[in-house]
C-alpha positions in Angstrom: 328.1 114.2 63.6 326.3 112.2 60.8 329.2 109.7 60.6 329.1 109.1 64.3 325.3 108.9 64.3 325.4 106.3 61.5 328.0 104.3 63.4 330.6 104.7 60.6 334.0 103.5 61.6 336.7 105.8 60.2 340.3 106.9 60.6 340.0 110.6 61.4 343.0 112.6 60.1 343.3 116.1 61.3 344.8 118.3 58.6 346.8 121.4 59.0 345.6 123.5 56.1 348.8 125.5 55.8 350.7 122.2 55.4 348.5 119.8 53.6 349.8 116.2 53.5 350.6 114.8 50.0 348.3 111.8 50.6 345.3 114.2 51.1 346.1 116.1 47.9 346.4 112.8 46.0 343.0 111.8 47.2 341.5 115.2 46.7 343.4 117.7 44.6 340.9 120.4 45.6 342.8 120.5 48.9 339.8 121.4 51.1 338.3 119.7 54.1 336.4 117.6 54.8 337.3 114.7 52.6 335.9 111.2 53.0 337.6 108.4 51.2 335.8 105.0 51.2 336.4 102.1 48.9 337.5 104.4 46.0 334.7 106.9 46.6 335.9 110.5 47.3 333.4 112.9 48.9 334.6 116.5 49.4 331.5 118.3 50.7 330.0 118.0 54.2 326.5 117.7 52.8 327.6 114.8 50.5 329.3 113.1 53.4 326.2 113.5 55.6 323.9 112.1 52.9 326.3 109.1 52.3 326.4 108.4 56.0 322.6 108.4 56.2 322.3 106.1 53.2 324.5 103.6 55.2 322.5 103.9 58.4 319.7 106.2 59.7 318.4 104.6 62.9 316.2 107.6 63.9 315.0 108.6 60.5 316.9 111.9 60.1 316.4 111.7 56.4 312.6 111.2 56.5 311.7 114.8 55.8 310.1 116.9 53.2 313.1 117.2 50.8 311.8 120.4 49.2 311.6 122.2 52.5 314.9 120.7 53.6 316.7 121.8 50.5 315.3 125.3 50.8 316.9 125.6 54.3 320.2 124.2 53.0 320.3 126.5 49.9 319.7 129.5 52.1 322.4 128.3 54.6 325.0 127.2 52.1 324.5 130.2 49.8 323.7 133.7 51.1 324.0 132.9 54.8 327.5 131.4 54.4 328.5 134.5 52.6 327.2 136.8 55.3 328.8 134.6 58.0 332.2 135.0 56.3 331.7 138.7 56.1 330.7 138.8 59.7 333.6 136.6 60.9 336.2 138.5 58.9 335.3 142.1 58.6 338.9 143.0 57.8 338.5 141.1 54.5 335.5 143.2 53.7 336.3 146.8 54.7 333.7 148.1 52.2 330.9 146.6 54.3 329.3 147.9 57.4 329.6 145.1 60.0 326.3 146.1 61.6 324.5 145.8 58.3 326.0 142.4 57.7 324.9 141.3 61.1 321.3 142.6 60.5 321.2 140.9 57.1 322.3 137.6 58.5 319.7 137.8 61.3 317.0 138.7 58.8 317.9 136.1 56.3 318.5 133.1 58.6 318.0 133.5 62.3 314.6 135.2 62.2 313.1 132.5 59.9 314.7 129.9 62.2 313.1 131.6 65.2 309.7 131.4 63.5 310.1 127.7 62.7 311.3 126.9 66.2 308.4 128.7 68.0 306.1 125.8 67.2 308.7 123.0 66.8 311.6 121.6 68.6 313.6 121.3 65.4 313.6 123.2 62.1 311.3 120.7 60.2 309.2 119.5 63.1 309.5 117.8 66.5 312.1 115.3 65.4 315.8 115.9 64.7 316.6 115.8 61.0 319.7 116.0 58.9 318.9 119.7 58.1 319.3 120.7 61.8 322.7 118.9 62.0 323.9 120.4 58.7 323.0 124.0 59.7 324.0 123.7 63.4 327.8 124.3 62.8 327.1 127.5 60.9 324.9 128.9 63.6 327.5 127.8 66.2 330.1 129.8 64.2 327.8 132.8 64.0 327.2 132.7 67.8 331.0 132.6 68.5 332.0 135.6 66.5 330.7 137.9 69.2 329.1 135.8 72.0 327.8 138.8 73.9 326.1 140.2 70.9 324.6 136.8 70.1 323.4 136.5 73.8 321.7 139.9 73.5 319.7 138.9 70.4 316.0 138.3 71.1 316.0 134.8 69.6 315.2 132.5 72.5 314.1 129.6 70.3 317.3 129.7 68.2 319.4 129.8 71.4 317.5 126.8 72.8 318.0 124.9 69.6 321.7 125.8 69.4 322.2 124.8 73.1 320.5 121.5 72.7 323.2 120.6 70.1 326.1 122.1 72.0 325.1 120.1 75.0 324.3 116.9 73.1 326.2 113.7 73.7 326.6 113.4 69.9 328.3 116.8 69.5 330.5 116.3 72.5 331.5 112.9 71.3 332.9 114.2 68.0 334.6 117.3 69.3 337.8 115.6 70.6 341.2 116.9 69.7 343.1 114.9 67.2 346.8 114.9 66.4 347.8 116.6 63.2 348.2 114.0 60.4 351.6 113.9 58.7 352.5 111.6 55.8 
């Protein structure tokens, strides 16, 4: 979404993770996605790609935020929430955990603080969209899709409003096209 927002032209290569092309592994031996290759620069983390894109162009000022608060949200999302999301999405990989406890922990850690922030603001850091919202959105989307009915039953109206505004946004819809699998 940040690349599209920043009007970065790129060749999108959809990768089949079970059959990674040699060209991808040469560029990024780590073998994970996403990878952005630009003029010898290799970026292998979504957040790094997002920050790079905003350095190129940030027409609506997504990056004009309190960095301390922004980073606190990102650290919570990329650390403990991501771990809980993985446990929630793949309970068979974590048979020692109680799925209801994992769900409750994820709600307490991330969704309830989001609800509090969104009661008085349209977005997490205020009334203007920021890079933090766009960085966290895919994880909340994944969370909602694990069990849509359970998510719908949660008493988090502001989180649902926030999520839906992204799901229905022209920006999100414009980047969600299907691409052919890249082969070397």
